[in-house]
Every structure is written in structure tokens, then in C-alpha cells.
N, C-alpha and C positions, 0 to 999 in steps of 0.2 A: 487580186496579186497573190504571186509565187510566195509560200512557204518560206522564211528567212531567218535562218539560219544567224545563233547569235553568235556575239563575237566575244570569247573571252581573251583577255590581255592578262598581262605578266605587272605584277604590284609586287617587287622587292624591297622599296624603303617606300617613304613617304611621298616624294617627289614622281616615282614613278608610277605610283597610285594618284596621284592628282592628275598628270599628263594621260593617262587610260580613259578616266572621267571626261576630263575636259574635253578630249578629242573621240568621245564617243562612245567605248566599250560597254557592252550590256550587260557585261560579269568583269570581274576580276578574280585570279586567282594569285593566294598569298600564304606566306607560312610564320611560323615562331623563330626563335631566335635558333633554333636546332631542332632534328626530330622530318625533318623535310630534304628535298635534296639538293637546296641553295643554302647549304648552313654557311655558304660566305656572305650571304645577305644581310641586312639589319632584322628584316624580320618585325613580326610588330607580335605582342603579348599584352595583356593586362589592360591597363587604360587605355593605351596606343591602338589597340586590335577594337575595340568599342568602339573608340570614337572613327577609325575606317571604316567599320561597317556601317554606323551612323551615315558620315561621308555618304558613301557609294548609295544608302538605300534613298539619300537625298534626292541621287539623280538618276533613282527608278534602274539604279543597277546592282546584281547579287554578288556577293563576296561569296567564294567556295576555298577552305583552308585545308593548305593540305600538309596531311601527315603521312606521307606517299616513302619513307623509308623503308631498306629491307631491312630490321631492325635484327639484332644478337640478343641473347635472352638476358644480358644484363641491363637494355634497353626499356624493356616491357613495364617497371615499372614508371619512368617519367612518360611512355605511351599513356598509359592507364590515367594518371595525372593530369597531361594533357584533353585528353576525351573529356575526363566531368568536369572542365573550367567550359569547354566550348560553350555547350548550350546558353550559358548565360550569354556570352559573349553576343548570340544573334546570327553566327554566322550563316548563310544558307544550306552549306552541304561541306562536307568533306572527301577530299580527293584520299585517295587509299589505295596502296597494290600488293600491300603481305598481306594473304588470309587471317595470317594471327592476328593480323591488325582489322583486318573486317570483324572478325569472329570478335574482339575487345570491345570495336565501335559499337554493336549491336547489343551489347552485355552493359556497357557504362552509358551511349548516349544515343537511346534507340530511337529516338524523334528526329534526329538527322539524314537525311538522304546522304547517302553513300554513292559516290561517284571515282570510278575504276581506273586509274593513273595507268597509263601509253608501259608502265615498266610492266606490270602485267602479263606483256606480250598477249593480247587477246586477237585472235585470227581467226577462230574458225564457230561455228554456231555453237555446237556443243558447248565449247568454253562460254560464249555468252549465254547460254543456257546455265548453267554452272553459276556464275557469278549470279543471277537473278535472281535461284533458289537463295542464294547468301545474301541475300538482301540489295544488292548495288543496282543502281536506278538508273545509273548514267556509266556508259561505256567509253573511254578513249581508245581506237582501234591502234593497232601495232602501226606503227611506222614504217615496219618493212614492204604494206600491204599494198597492188596497185589500185585504182579508181575499181576495175570489175569486181573483183573479191569485197570492195565495200559494197559496193550496189546490192552484192546478193547478202552480205550480211545483215545489211538496215531490211533488207523485202523480208528475210528469212525470220526476223526480233521483233515482229508486231507486239508495240509497248514498252522495248525498251530503247532509252534515248542513244543516240551515238556522237562523239565530238572525234574530229584528224586536229591534229596540230597541222596549221599551214604555211608558217612564216618560220625558222630562225635556222640555228643550229642543230647539223644532223650528227647525231653520236655517232663514232665508228661502230657499235658492239650493238647486239639484239636489242632492240628496243632502249639502249643507252644503257642496258645490264653492262657495264664497262667494270671491266678488272685492270685494264691499262695504268691507272694512277695511283689504284694502293699497290700495284708490281714496282713501280718506277720510284712513288713518290710516299709508299705506305700510308696513304691517306683515300678513303673509300669512296669511288662515285655514289656508290648504292647504299651510304649514310648521308651523304649530302655535302660529301667533305672533294668532290673533285678538282684538281689541278690544273686540269682541262690537258693534258699533255700531247693529247691528239690536234691540239694550234698549235702547238710550240714548229720552232723552224728545227728542221734539220738538213743535216749533210748527207748524201746517199753516192757512194760507191758508184749504182746503178740505177739511172733513171729513167730506163722502163724495163720490162721485165714479159717475157714470154711464157706460156704453159707451155707441157712437151707435146701435148696432142694436138696443140692447135698453131704450128708453124708459121712465124710474118703476123700473127698479131699479137697488136700489142691487148695484154694485159690488165697494166698497171702503169702509171708513166706519169712521173714528176713532171711538174711545170715549172720552171727557174723564172724566179720572177729577179733574182739579185745574185750578184756573182758567189752567193757561198753557199746560202743556206733557203730551205725551199719547204712551204708547209703541202708536206704528201699526205698524210691523216686525214683529213678533214677541210681538203681546199675549198666545197662550196658551202653556203645554207641554201634550206629547204626557203622556194616561193611559190605558192599556187594560187595568186590573188588573180590571174586570167582564169581560174575555171570556182569563181565563185556560183556562177550561174550554176555550173553542174551539181553541187555540193546544194544548191537549195531545191533543185529538180529533185533528187534524189530522197530528201527527207532530213540531211545534215542536222545535229543540233544544236552543231557550235563549229565553229572553227577555231581555233585557237593557236594563239603566237608564243614562238619560246623568245624567253628572254629575259627573267628574272635578274640577272648578273647585268643586265645594260645598261646604259644612263634611260633619266627620264625623257631624256631629246630623241632616243632613239624610240622610247615605247609611242612619243608623240606622234611620231611621223608615220611609225608604221602602224599605228593604230588607223591615223589619221586617212589613208589609203587602203586599208580593210573595211572600214567603216563607210566611207564613200564608192568601194565596189561594190558593199553587198545593197545599201542601196539604190546606187544603178539595177542591177538584180530586179528591186521593186519599180525601180522607174523603167524597167526594159532598155536601157543605154547600156552604153561601152565606153569605154576613155581606150578600149585596145593599150598601147603601150607606154601611154602616159601613167598608168600605176606602176609600172616597171622603171621606169626614168624615174619615176619620183623618189622610190623605193635603192637605186641605184647610189642614190645621194647620201644614202646611212648604212650603207651594207660595207662590212668590210673583207669579204668574201665576194667570190663570184655564188650568182644564184642560178638557182638548177631546182628542176620538176622532182627529182630526186628517185624512188621508186612506182611513182602517183603515174605514170602512165604504162607503165608494163612491159611486156618483152623487150626490155634491156633497152628501151629509147628514154632519151632524157632532153629534156630542152636549156642551154646554157644560156645567162645572159651576164654579160659587164658590161662594165664602161668601155668604152671605144678607147682607145689610146689618146688619144685628141681632148676627149669630154674634159672637162673642168668640174671636178666633185666640188658641191658647195656645202661647206658645213653649219654648222648650229654656230652662232656666236653670240647670244644671251638669251635669258629668258625673264622672261618680263617678270616683276616679284609684285609692287606694291606701286599709286601713284606718288608722285612729288609733287603735285598742283601744278596748276596753270598749266596743263597740257605736258607735262611731263613724267616718265616713269622711272622705279628704282629697275636697274638693271642688274641681273646677275650674269657675269661674264666666261663665258665655256672656250671661246676661238681669239685669236686675235681680229679686232674688228677696225678697220680703216675708215673713217668717217668719208671718204674718199669711194667707197663701193658703194654698188645696189643691196640694198637690202630687200628680201622677203619676211612679211609678215607670214608664218604658218600658220592659217584661220582653218576651221575645220570644215569639212566641203573639198578637201585639197582649192582651196582658193588663196591665191598667193597677190595677195596685194602687193605694190613695188614702193620702197623707202628712196627716191631717186638722192642721189647727193646734192647737198643746197637745200634740202627742204628737209633733211634732220642733224640735230647737232647731238655729242656727244661729250658729256662732262665728266671727269674722276671723281670719287670720292671728296675733293676736296673743294668741289663745285668748278673746276677752271676747264675753261673749255678747253677738248685738246683732240688729236686730228687719230688718236686710236686709240683703243681700249684692249690690258691685254688679259688672256685665263687667268681665273681667280680673282678679278678685282670685281669692286663694287662701283658699276655705274649709274646714271641718269642719260635716259635718252631723251630728247627736247623733238616732237615731230606733232606733226596738226591731225594724225590717221586718227578716225572714230572709233577705228578695230582693235586697238591695241587695247590687253584686258589682262590682269593678275593670270599666270600659269600657259603666255602664246609663246612661244619661240621662236626667234629672229634669222633669219639663215641669210649667209651673205659672200 
């Protein structure tokens, strides 16, 4: 059997954590309310962190704690307090980016393995050697690297574990070290307070630019999705699911999914696809475009291979203009008795729609109209449920259980 990389999933809150574990993540990364690069998430601290670690370990999944801000002097006392509390919480490793935090971690929690964030922009073997000497055991490679450079770094650094981001948002700046949010909104991305201005829509006077020495060649182009504004700073998301076999072959330790600011439903779908792809590597099979089509259902932007292929080559995938996106309509919460289930509604759900149950392994059994019934919170049969409502689903499917999502 080929080496299988670990599937590392985001857990920005409790629902994300449950979704990642339910749909097959081998490990999750999470942080506290501050001092990590997603200060907008609820995070985990105190008893919530201990509970999260316990639940993950019960499913044989590891928990990596993010302390990957690039701190200023005034943040160091809080960093030290956090480091001293982490070993008792039972986390399996610490994700860091700043050399000072590495030094403090070795001093205040020497028992915790250190994983280096992509924010450190590790792009050569000398840098890998430096971080190894500093006590780092795993390096997340710079997102700007292509597949050949990744392979060379893995081969030239035996004993070091490597991971790579394979899916999710791509920052405009070098390995995510962006100043755009700080400049425009006085909120630093490097302190976890990014306002994501690269995701905003802008109105440009010029829609295409040409570099002086390359006349006739478009260097940057804005694709208009509407009559007024366009997302042109970061219009594409990374997707490398088709290369799971390549990562396994070169010995990559982990494939990492971006998205601690996303919903639990997003995490469930993406983790399910990548879990299935990795398992298909072990079975020496592939589902080809099925992975992509599944991911496009939860994509908010066009999918691309980013820098991975090298030489300026990129593969882009988006939904065809006539394709129908199937949104998540509900999450199953708990039994309601007599084959019924309490559900939390996420999108409009018509009882006349064909509903798909999202089961691990990319299994998608259908609930046909007439084979299921919807009730509102008052127990009344209704023809539709609306977002934010609590409802009850009556159906005969034996596959449904708590934490399962439904799409229609």
C-alpha cells in the first residue's frame, strides 16, 4: 500500500470540528480566541479545548493548536501564558510561524512538537535545516512552490515531515503575509484580524493591464461577473484534489485544507472529497472529475491549481453556465423519535425537491419527493423550511444520523 498523507482539516468552531471528524479528517487545526491567524473565529479555550481534544482523540484524530501570529512586543506575555497552559489540554502539536514564538515554546512547553506554519515561507532546504535545528518537526511549505520544488525539498530533508495546503482561499501576498487589510482597514492579517479586502468586489477603470516589454500580452485581467463590481484581487481558490496520488508518492506527511472561517457544511463536503480521494489512492483507483464536481457545489470562486504545476501553467475549473449548484439545506441534529430527525435549516428547503444525504465516502443516497416529510417547530407538516428554522425530517433512510448534512 502506498504511503497515505494525513488529512488535516480546519476547526474554527465546534460545528466545524464535528464535521471534520465525522467526514474523515485524520487531524484538525484550531486556535484560541486570539493569537492565531483567525481571530474572527470563536476558537477553543479552557474546558472547550479539553473537550475538543478528547473528542478528536476518541476518533483517533490529532489536534494541532495554532499560535501562528507574528506577534509584537506587547503580545509576548499572552503568548507565554498560552504556552504554559497548552500541555495540560492534551494537544498533539503546536503550529507556529514566528522565530520568537518557537524559542518561547521550547522554553515553556518543550514536550509539544512544533509544526511550522506556511506563514514562515519555507522555500529552500537551508531554511528547513534551520528550523530543524530550532526544534521544528514538521514544515508547511510556502504556497508559492511548484511540485518539482516540493519534491526536491522532501527528498533532500529526510527525517523532516512536510505538509502542503491543497484546498481553499489563496492570499494575494507572499505565503499569506498580507498588508492589504492593515493598510485599508487598520486590521492586521498577521495578527489574525484580516478583513479579507482581497475578497471584496471593486470597480476598475481598466479591466486589463499589459506590461510594457510584452505588448499584446495581458498580464492581469478582471473578469466581470456583474454590471458594476468584480472580485479581481483573489478570484480563485486552490484545488489540488486530482494530485492526491502525487502527494502520496513523494511522501508528503499531510494535506491541509484551508477554511477556519468557513461553515461546518463547507468543511464536511471538502473533507469528505479529500478523504475519499486519499482512500482511493490506497485502493489504486480514481474518480476523476467526480471530485471536482462535488467540490464545485460548495465553491464560492473558480478552482485553480495555483502555483503547483509550475511554469505559469494553471488548470481552472468552474461550474458550467447552465449547471445547477445544490446548496446544503440542513444539518441533522438528533433523533426526534419514530424515524424522524431534528434538523437545523441552512438554505430554503422545498419538500418537492430531491434531497441528497451527504454520507462519508462521497455516497449520496437520494430522498425523493413523497418519500420524506418536513415539519416546522410546531409539528405542522409544511411544504418548505427556511434558513434559521428548526424543523423535523421524517424519512425511512437508515443512513441518516447526527452531524450528517443534506443537500437539495
